[in-house]
Biopython code that builds the backbone (N, CA, C, O; Angstrom):
import numpy as np
from Bio.PDB.StructureBuilder import StructureBuilder

atoms = [
    (1, "MET", "N", (-27.045, -25.794, -11.689)),
    (1, "MET", "CA", (-25.925, -25.102, -12.275)),
    (1, "MET", "C", (-25.747, -23.724, -11.644)),
    (1, "MET", "O", (-24.627, -23.323, -11.328)),
    (2, "ILE", "N", (-26.846, -23.002, -11.461)),
    (2, "ILE", "CA", (-26.769, -21.677, -10.860)),
    (2, "ILE", "C", (-26.378, -21.788, -9.389)),
    (2, "ILE", "O", (-25.621, -20.963, -8.876)),
    (3, "VAL", "N", (-26.892, -22.803, -8.721)),
    (3, "VAL", "CA", (-26.576, -23.001, -7.305)),
    (3, "VAL", "C", (-25.097, -23.329, -7.138)),
    (3, "VAL", "O", (-24.456, -22.849, -6.203)),
    (4, "ASP", "N", (-24.551, -24.147, -8.041)),
    (4, "ASP", "CA", (-23.126, -24.476, -7.972)),
    (4, "ASP", "C", (-22.261, -23.237, -8.158)),
    (4, "ASP", "O", (-21.269, -23.056, -7.452)),
    (5, "SER", "N", (-22.630, -22.399, -9.093)),
    (5, "SER", "CA", (-21.880, -21.175, -9.333)),
    (5, "SER", "C", (-21.950, -20.246, -8.122)),
    (5, "SER", "O", (-20.943, -19.657, -7.729)),
    (6, "LEU", "N", (-23.132, -20.117, -7.535)),
    (6, "LEU", "CA", (-23.298, -19.277, -6.356)),
    (6, "LEU", "C", (-22.512, -19.839, -5.173)),
    (6, "LEU", "O", (-21.883, -19.089, -4.426)),
    (7, "LEU", "N", (-22.551, -21.156, -5.008)),
    (7, "LEU", "CA", (-21.815, -21.789, -3.914)),
    (7, "LEU", "C", (-20.314, -21.596, -4.078)),
    (7, "LEU", "O", (-19.611, -21.339, -3.101)),
    (8, "ASN", "N", (-19.817, -21.718, -5.307)),
    (8, "ASN", "CA", (-18.394, -21.491, -5.550)),
    (8, "ASN", "C", (-17.995, -20.067, -5.209)),
    (8, "ASN", "O", (-16.915, -19.845, -4.661)),
    (9, "LYS", "N", (-18.841, -19.105, -5.522)),
    (9, "LYS", "CA", (-18.553, -17.712, -5.200)),
    (9, "LYS", "C", (-18.533, -17.487, -3.695)),
    (9, "LYS", "O", (-17.688, -16.750, -3.186)),
    (10, "VAL", "N", (-19.454, -18.113, -2.988)),
    (10, "VAL", "CA", (-19.496, -17.996, -1.527)),
    (10, "VAL", "C", (-18.247, -18.628, -0.913)),
    (10, "VAL", "O", (-17.655, -18.058, 0.005)),
    (11, "PHE", "N", (-17.839, -19.800, -1.409)),
    (11, "PHE", "CA", (-16.629, -20.450, -0.904)),
    (11, "PHE", "C", (-15.390, -19.606, -1.184)),
    (11, "PHE", "O", (-14.506, -19.496, -0.334)),
    (12, "PHE", "N", (-15.325, -19.014, -2.363)),
    (12, "PHE", "CA", (-14.175, -18.173, -2.694)),
    (12, "PHE", "C", (-14.150, -16.934, -1.817)),
    (12, "PHE", "O", (-13.081, -16.526, -1.363)),
    (13, "LEU", "N", (-15.296, -16.328, -1.570)),
    (13, "LEU", "CA", (-15.363, -15.164, -0.701)),
    (13, "LEU", "C", (-14.941, -15.521, 0.724)),
    (13, "LEU", "O", (-14.210, -14.767, 1.367)),
    (14, "THR", "N", (-15.396, -16.656, 1.207)),
    (14, "THR", "CA", (-15.008, -17.117, 2.546)),
    (14, "THR", "C", (-13.509, -17.374, 2.616)),
    (14, "THR", "O", (-12.859, -17.033, 3.605)),
    (15, "PHE", "N", (-12.964, -17.977, 1.563)),
    (15, "PHE", "CA", (-11.528, -18.236, 1.496)),
    (15, "PHE", "C", (-10.748, -16.921, 1.527)),
    (15, "PHE", "O", (-9.759, -16.805, 2.251)),
    (16, "PHE", "N", (-11.184, -15.940, 0.752)),
    (16, "PHE", "CA", (-10.522, -14.645, 0.714)),
    (16, "PHE", "C", (-10.606, -13.947, 2.072)),
    (16, "PHE", "O", (-9.622, -13.357, 2.518)),
    (17, "MET", "N", (-11.754, -14.003, 2.731)),
    (17, "MET", "CA", (-11.908, -13.382, 4.043)),
    (17, "MET", "C", (-11.014, -14.063, 5.078)),
    (17, "MET", "O", (-10.451, -13.395, 5.945)),
    (18, "ALA", "N", (-10.883, -15.381, 4.993)),
    (18, "ALA", "CA", (-10.009, -16.103, 5.915)),
    (18, "ALA", "C", (-8.554, -15.681, 5.715)),
    (18, "ALA", "O", (-7.809, -15.522, 6.682)),
    (19, "ILE", "N", (-8.158, -15.503, 4.461)),
    (19, "ILE", "CA", (-6.796, -15.036, 4.183)),
    (19, "ILE", "C", (-6.579, -13.653, 4.788)),
    (19, "ILE", "O", (-5.523, -13.386, 5.362)),
    (20, "MET", "N", (-7.559, -12.785, 4.667)),
    (20, "MET", "CA", (-7.415, -11.429, 5.188)),
    (20, "MET", "C", (-7.322, -11.406, 6.717)),
    (20, "MET", "O", (-6.566, -10.610, 7.274)),
    (21, "VAL", "N", (-8.069, -12.257, 7.392)),
    (21, "VAL", "CA", (-8.007, -12.317, 8.867)),
    (21, "VAL", "C", (-6.627, -12.783, 9.316)),
    (21, "VAL", "O", (-6.030, -12.195, 10.217)),
    (22, "VAL", "N", (-6.126, -13.839, 8.686)),
    (22, "VAL", "CA", (-4.805, -14.354, 9.050)),
    (22, "VAL", "C", (-3.734, -13.312, 8.732)),
    (22, "VAL", "O", (-2.819, -13.105, 9.528)),
    (23, "PHE", "N", (-3.839, -12.658, 7.583)),
    (23, "PHE", "CA", (-2.877, -11.633, 7.185)),
    (23, "PHE", "C", (-2.871, -10.472, 8.172)),
    (23, "PHE", "O", (-1.806, -9.951, 8.506)),
    (24, "LYS", "N", (-4.037, -10.064, 8.639)),
    (24, "LYS", "CA", (-4.140, -8.964, 9.605)),
    (24, "LYS", "C", (-3.396, -9.290, 10.891)),
    (24, "LYS", "O", (-2.684, -8.445, 11.433)),
    (25, "HIS", "N", (-3.560, -10.510, 11.377)),
    (25, "HIS", "CA", (-2.894, -10.898, 12.619)),
    (25, "HIS", "C", (-1.390, -11.080, 12.412)),
    (25, "HIS", "O", (-0.601, -10.759, 13.301)),
    (26, "LEU", "N", (-0.993, -11.585, 11.260)),
    (26, "LEU", "CA", (0.437, -11.716, 10.984)),
    (26, "LEU", "C", (1.122, -10.356, 10.929)),
    (26, "LEU", "O", (2.226, -10.188, 11.447)),
    (27, "ILE", "N", (0.469, -9.394, 10.305)),
    (27, "ILE", "CA", (1.026, -8.035, 10.250)),
    (27, "ILE", "C", (1.150, -7.461, 11.657)),
    (27, "ILE", "O", (2.161, -6.838, 11.982)),
    (28, "ALA", "N", (0.147, -7.661, 12.487)),
    (28, "ALA", "CA", (0.185, -7.136, 13.863)),
    (28, "ALA", "C", (1.305, -7.794, 14.670)),
    (28, "ALA", "O", (1.980, -7.125, 15.452)),
    (29, "ILE", "N", (1.502, -9.082, 14.486)),
    (29, "ILE", "CA", (2.570, -9.792, 15.212)),
    (29, "ILE", "C", (3.935, -9.313, 14.748)),
    (29, "ILE", "O", (4.828, -9.089, 15.566)),
    (30, "VAL", "N", (4.104, -9.156, 13.437)),
    (30, "VAL", "CA", (5.386, -8.678, 12.904)),
    (30, "VAL", "C", (5.675, -7.266, 13.398)),
    (30, "VAL", "O", (6.817, -6.954, 13.734)),
    (31, "ARG", "N", (4.670, -6.419, 13.446)),
    (31, "ARG", "CA", (4.869, -5.059, 13.955)),
    (31, "ARG", "C", (5.319, -5.083, 15.415)),
    (31, "ARG", "O", (6.174, -4.292, 15.812)),
    (32, "LYS", "N", (4.754, -5.976, 16.206)),
    (32, "LYS", "CA", (5.163, -6.068, 17.610)),
    (32, "LYS", "C", (6.588, -6.594, 17.722)),
    (32, "LYS", "O", (7.349, -6.127, 18.570)),
    (33, "LEU", "N", (6.963, -7.557, 16.881)),
    (33, "LEU", "CA", (8.312, -8.113, 16.930)),
    (33, "LEU", "C", (9.365, -7.118, 16.438)),
    (33, "LEU", "O", (10.503, -7.140, 16.907)),
    (34, "LYS", "N", (8.996, -6.257, 15.507)),
    (34, "LYS", "CA", (9.943, -5.272, 14.976)),
    (34, "LYS", "C", (10.168, -4.118, 15.939)),
    (34, "LYS", "O", (11.113, -3.348, 15.766)),
    (35, "GLY", "N", (9.324, -3.985, 16.943)),
    (35, "GLY", "CA", (9.552, -2.960, 17.940)),
    (35, "GLY", "C", (8.594, -1.800, 17.897)),
    (35, "GLY", "O", (8.713, -0.882, 18.707)),
    (36, "GLU", "N", (7.652, -1.806, 16.985)),
    (36, "GLU", "CA", (6.675, -0.719, 16.947)),
    (36, "GLU", "C", (5.645, -0.946, 18.047)),
    (36, "GLU", "O", (4.781, -1.814, 17.920)),
    (37, "GLY", "N", (5.729, -0.198, 19.090)),
    (37, "GLY", "CA", (4.811, -0.368, 20.206)),
    (37, "GLY", "C", (5.186, -1.583, 21.047)),
    (37, "GLY", "O", (4.320, -2.307, 21.538)),
    (38, "TYR", "N", (6.493, -1.795, 21.206)),
    (38, "TYR", "CA", (6.964, -2.995, 21.905)),
    (38, "TYR", "C", (6.596, -3.006, 23.376)),
    (38, "TYR", "O", (6.622, -4.062, 24.008)),
    (39, "LYS", "N", (6.254, -1.856, 23.933)),
    (39, "LYS", "CA", (5.893, -1.826, 25.348)),
    (39, "LYS", "C", (4.488, -2.351, 25.580)),
    (39, "LYS", "O", (4.126, -2.723, 26.696)),
    (40, "GLN", "N", (3.703, -2.376, 24.514)),
    (40, "GLN", "CA", (2.356, -2.908, 24.648)),
    (40, "GLN", "C", (2.369, -4.385, 24.286)),
    (40, "GLN", "O", (3.082, -4.821, 23.382)),
    (41, "LYS", "N", (1.576, -5.124, 25.002)),
    (41, "LYS", "CA", (1.466, -6.554, 24.758)),
    (41, "LYS", "C", (0.487, -6.793, 23.606)),
    (41, "LYS", "O", (-0.520, -6.095, 23.486)),
    (42, "TYR", "N", (0.789, -7.783, 22.757)),
    (42, "TYR", "CA", (-0.138, -8.129, 21.678)),
    (42, "TYR", "C", (-1.264, -8.954, 22.275)),
    (42, "TYR", "O", (-1.068, -10.109, 22.654)),
    (43, "GLU", "N", (-2.429, -8.363, 22.353)),
    (43, "GLU", "CA", (-3.564, -9.030, 22.966)),
    (43, "GLU", "C", (-4.632, -9.300, 21.916)),
    (43, "GLU", "O", (-4.902, -8.475, 21.043)),
    (44, "VAL", "N", (-5.220, -10.462, 22.028)),
    (44, "VAL", "CA", (-6.283, -10.870, 21.114)),
    (44, "VAL", "C", (-7.491, -11.224, 21.970)),
    (44, "VAL", "O", (-7.383, -11.977, 22.937)),
    (45, "THR", "N", (-8.636, -10.672, 21.602)),
    (45, "THR", "CA", (-9.846, -11.008, 22.348)),
    (45, "THR", "C", (-10.257, -12.440, 22.037)),
    (45, "THR", "O", (-9.776, -13.049, 21.082)),
    (46, "LYS", "N", (-11.132, -12.950, 22.842)),
    (46, "LYS", "CA", (-11.583, -14.331, 22.658)),
    (46, "LYS", "C", (-12.285, -14.509, 21.305)),
    (46, "LYS", "O", (-12.098, -15.523, 20.633)),
    (47, "THR", "N", (-13.082, -13.528, 20.919)),
    (47, "THR", "CA", (-13.779, -13.598, 19.635)),
    (47, "THR", "C", (-12.791, -13.570, 18.474)),
    (47, "THR", "O", (-12.939, -14.330, 17.517)),
    (48, "GLU", "N", (-11.779, -12.697, 18.550)),
    (48, "GLU", "CA", (-10.767, -12.645, 17.496)),
    (48, "GLU", "C", (-9.973, -13.934, 17.424)),
    (48, "GLU", "O", (-9.623, -14.391, 16.336)),
    (49, "LEU", "N", (-9.689, -14.519, 18.570)),
    (49, "LEU", "CA", (-8.940, -15.770, 18.599)),
    (49, "LEU", "C", (-9.734, -16.906, 17.956)),
    (49, "LEU", "O", (-9.180, -17.706, 17.202)),
    (50, "ILE", "N", (-11.012, -16.973, 18.252)),
    (50, "ILE", "CA", (-11.862, -17.999, 17.648)),
    (50, "ILE", "C", (-11.939, -17.796, 16.137)),
    (50, "ILE", "O", (-11.845, -18.757, 15.374)),
    (51, "LEU", "N", (-12.108, -16.556, 15.708)),
    (51, "LEU", "CA", (-12.163, -16.262, 14.274)),
    (51, "LEU", "C", (-10.838, -16.582, 13.590)),
    (51, "LEU", "O", (-10.824, -17.069, 12.460)),
    (52, "LEU", "N", (-9.732, -16.313, 14.264)),
    (52, "LEU", "CA", (-8.418, -16.630, 13.703)),
    (52, "LEU", "C", (-8.242, -18.128, 13.522)),
    (52, "LEU", "O", (-7.776, -18.571, 12.472)),
    (53, "TRP", "N", (-8.604, -18.912, 14.520)),
    (53, "TRP", "CA", (-8.443, -20.367, 14.413)),
    (53, "TRP", "C", (-9.395, -20.975, 13.397)),
    (53, "TRP", "O", (-9.036, -21.932, 12.713)),
    (54, "VAL", "N", (-10.599, -20.438, 13.287)),
    (54, "VAL", "CA", (-11.527, -20.917, 12.250)),
    (54, "VAL", "C", (-10.964, -20.589, 10.871)),
    (54, "VAL", "O", (-11.047, -21.403, 9.950)),
    (55, "SER", "N", (-10.394, -19.405, 10.734)),
    (55, "SER", "CA", (-9.804, -19.011, 9.454)),
    (55, "SER", "C", (-8.621, -19.889, 9.094)),
    (55, "SER", "O", (-8.496, -20.332, 7.953)),
    (56, "VAL", "N", (-7.761, -20.140, 10.052)),
    (56, "VAL", "CA", (-6.592, -20.997, 9.795)),
    (56, "VAL", "C", (-7.038, -22.411, 9.435)),
    (56, "VAL", "O", (-6.497, -23.016, 8.509)),
    (57, "SER", "N", (-8.009, -22.934, 10.153)),
    (57, "SER", "CA", (-8.465, -24.291, 9.852)),
    (57, "SER", "C", (-9.147, -24.354, 8.491)),
    (57, "SER", "O", (-9.008, -25.351, 7.783)),
    (58, "TYR", "N", (-9.879, -23.315, 8.112)),
    (58, "TYR", "CA", (-10.511, -23.281, 6.789)),
    (58, "TYR", "C", (-9.459, -23.207, 5.687)),
    (58, "TYR", "O", (-9.576, -23.880, 4.663)),
    (59, "LEU", "N", (-8.427, -22.381, 5.903)),
    (59, "LEU", "CA", (-7.359, -22.285, 4.910)),
    (59, "LEU", "C", (-6.634, -23.620, 4.746)),
    (59, "LEU", "O", (-6.374, -24.053, 3.624)),
    (60, "LEU", "N", (-6.310, -24.266, 5.853)),
    (60, "LEU", "CA", (-5.608, -25.548, 5.768)),
    (60, "LEU", "C", (-6.466, -26.629, 5.119)),
    (60, "LEU", "O", (-5.969, -27.407, 4.305)),
    (61, "SER", "N", (-7.726, -26.681, 5.467)),
    (61, "SER", "CA", (-8.591, -27.691, 4.856)),
    (61, "SER", "C", (-8.798, -27.416, 3.373)),
    (61, "SER", "O", (-8.917, -28.350, 2.579)),
    (62, "THR", "N", (-8.842, -26.140, 2.992)),
    (62, "THR", "CA", (-8.979, -25.805, 1.578)),
    (62, "THR", "C", (-7.709, -26.158, 0.811)),
    (62, "THR", "O", (-7.779, -26.619, -0.328)),
    (63, "ILE", "N", (-6.562, -25.944, 1.423)),
    (63, "ILE", "CA", (-5.310, -26.282, 0.759)),
    (63, "ILE", "C", (-5.195, -27.787, 0.544)),
    (63, "ILE", "O", (-4.799, -28.224, -0.536)),
    (64, "PHE", "N", (-5.530, -28.577, 1.544)),
    (64, "PHE", "CA", (-5.349, -30.022, 1.447)),
    (64, "PHE", "C", (-6.488, -30.728, 0.707)),
    (64, "PHE", "O", (-6.248, -31.712, 0.007)),
    (65, "VAL", "N", (-7.694, -30.252, 0.851)),
    (65, "VAL", "CA", (-8.843, -30.934, 0.248)),
    (65, "VAL", "C", (-9.315, -30.209, -1.016)),
    (65, "VAL", "O", (-9.692, -30.848, -1.999)),
    (66, "GLY", "N", (-9.292, -28.892, -0.988)),
    (66, "GLY", "CA", (-9.766, -28.108, -2.108)),
    (66, "GLY", "C", (-11.236, -27.782, -1.947)),
    (66, "GLY", "O", (-11.917, -28.314, -1.070)),
    (67, "ILE", "N", (-11.714, -26.901, -2.807)),
    (67, "ILE", "CA", (-13.127, -26.527, -2.792)),
    (67, "ILE", "C", (-13.828, -27.359, -3.854)),
    (67, "ILE", "O", (-13.551, -27.230, -5.047)),
    (68, "LYS", "N", (-14.731, -28.207, -3.409)),
    (68, "LYS", "CA", (-15.471, -29.048, -4.327)),
    (68, "LYS", "C", (-16.960, -28.835, -4.121)),
    (68, "LYS", "O", (-17.438, -28.765, -2.988)),
    (69, "VAL", "N", (-17.674, -28.734, -5.201)),
    (69, "VAL", "CA", (-19.126, -28.566, -5.098)),
    (69, "VAL", "C", (-19.784, -29.710, -5.809)),
    (69, "VAL", "O", (-21.012, -29.784, -5.856)),
]
sb = StructureBuilder()
sb.init_structure("model")
sb.init_model(0)
sb.init_chain("A")
sb.init_seg("    ")
for serial, (resi, resn, name, xyz) in enumerate(atoms, 1):
    if name == "N":
        sb.init_residue(resn, " ", resi, " ")
    sb.init_atom(name, np.array(xyz, "f"), 0.0, 1.0, " ", f" {name:<3s}", serial, name[0])
structure = sb.get_structure()
């Protein structure tokens, strides 16, 4: 019972962190499209790109499957 509760908290924290990573990149893309710093290219490092795709895949799998313990 305690392990299930702890696991649910870890899954929720991971879900929240994934939302924040995706939100951060969406804000940066919108800022570039609106013209703030339009002369600079929106660049993402390889590590950020991997983290973004892991976050997106976690969000999509959570939406379709849900968090089950």
